[in-house]
N, C-alpha and C positions, 0 to 999 in steps of 0.2 A: 193369383195375382197377374195382371196382364204384363206381358213383356214384349217388346221393350217399352220404355216409358215415352216413346215418341209422341203420344198423345198430349204430352206436356209442352210440346215445342212452342205452341202459340202463346203460353203463359210465361215464356222466357223474358226476363227483363232486358232492357236495352243495354248492351255492353258499351261502357264508356272508358275513357282513359283512366278514370279514377278507380273503377272496379274491374277492369280487365284482368288483373292478376289473380283475383279471387276466382273468376270463372275459368281462367286458364288452368289454375291449380285443380279445380274439380274435374276438368276435363283430363288431366293428367293422373287422377286418382288420389289427390291430396287436398287437404283444407289448408289454405293460406290465409293468414291475418296480416294486417299492418302491425308493425312494432315500432315504437318511437326509439330512435337512436339516442335520444337524450335521457329519458327517464326509464326506458325499457317496457313500458305499458303496451299490451296488445289492445287492439280496438276493432270494433265492427259496429256499424257499417264503415266502410272506407271514407276517409275524408282527407283534405289536403293539409290538415294540422292534427297534432296530438290532442286528444280529448283531455289528457291528464295534465300536461304542462304548456301546451300551445305551440311547442316547437313544430317546425316543418320538415324536420329530417326523419322520414318514415321509410322503412324498408318491409317488403313482403317476406314472411318467414313461414315455412310449413309448420303446422301444429298438430297435436294428436286429436284435438277437438272432442275429448271425452268430457263429460260433465254431469251435473245434477239437474233434474227437472225442477225448475223455479216455480212454473205454473203451467197450466194446460187447460184446454177445452176439448170436448168431444164433439165433432161436427157431424150432424145428422142429415144435413141438406146437401144435395149436389149443387153447389154454387157454379161449378163448371163441369161439363161432361166428362172431363179427364179424371175427375175424383169419383165419379158414380160407382165404379167397381169396388172402391175402398170404403164405402159408407158402412158403418160409421168409422171415421178415422180421427186421430188426434193431432192436434197442433200444440206443440209445447214451446215455451220459452225455456232455453237450456242455459244455465250458468256454467259456461265453459271453464275448465281447470285453469286456462290461461288468462281468465279474467272477465271478458265481455260476456254479455248475454246475447243469444242468438235465437231467432225464431225458426222453427223447423217443423215439418210434418213427420208424423210417425204412422206409417201405413201397414196394415195387415197384422196388427198386434194380436197375439193369441190370448193374453190376459191384459186387463186395465193396468195403466201405470199409476203412480201416486207421485205427489210432491216430495222431493228428496231422493227418488230413484236415480241410479247411475245409468247413464246412456252413452252410446258411442255413435260416431258418425257412419252413415251408410250412404255411399255415392252411387247413384244410378245414372247410366247413360241415357241421355234423351236421343241423341243422334250421334253421328261420327265426330262431331266437334263440341258438343255441349253436354253437361252432366248437371245433376241436381243434387243438392245436399239434403239428406233425410236423416233422422236419428232412429235408433233402436236400442232396446234395452242391452245393457252389458252382459247380462247373464243369459242372453239369448232366448228370452221367453217369446 
């Protein structure tokens, strides 16, 4: 697998006031999600209000970000040159233990995954300031 992941730099989304804490968390080696201070629901993607109750009192909290594969596809086309070394690779929708579903790539899998498999976060540095969230099987396959 190529290291470092700097080839992904041009794919990095625009950092905004709304999503900056998510990206800062990854750069610090942790996954952060918004949590409603009224009803306690975690949510992703970030928003200015709670998806659960509509409240606007949201705080960023570190989470374990372990979860279960809800759905996935196996990508066989290099839609961007950064992904070419990983073909084929998996893109999964992960149902996080904290509640929300999140989309993430699973690169370099040794064996295929299945719906219902347990996964854990894998944070890879893109450069000195930015990191990306990937997922990998909990059992280290």
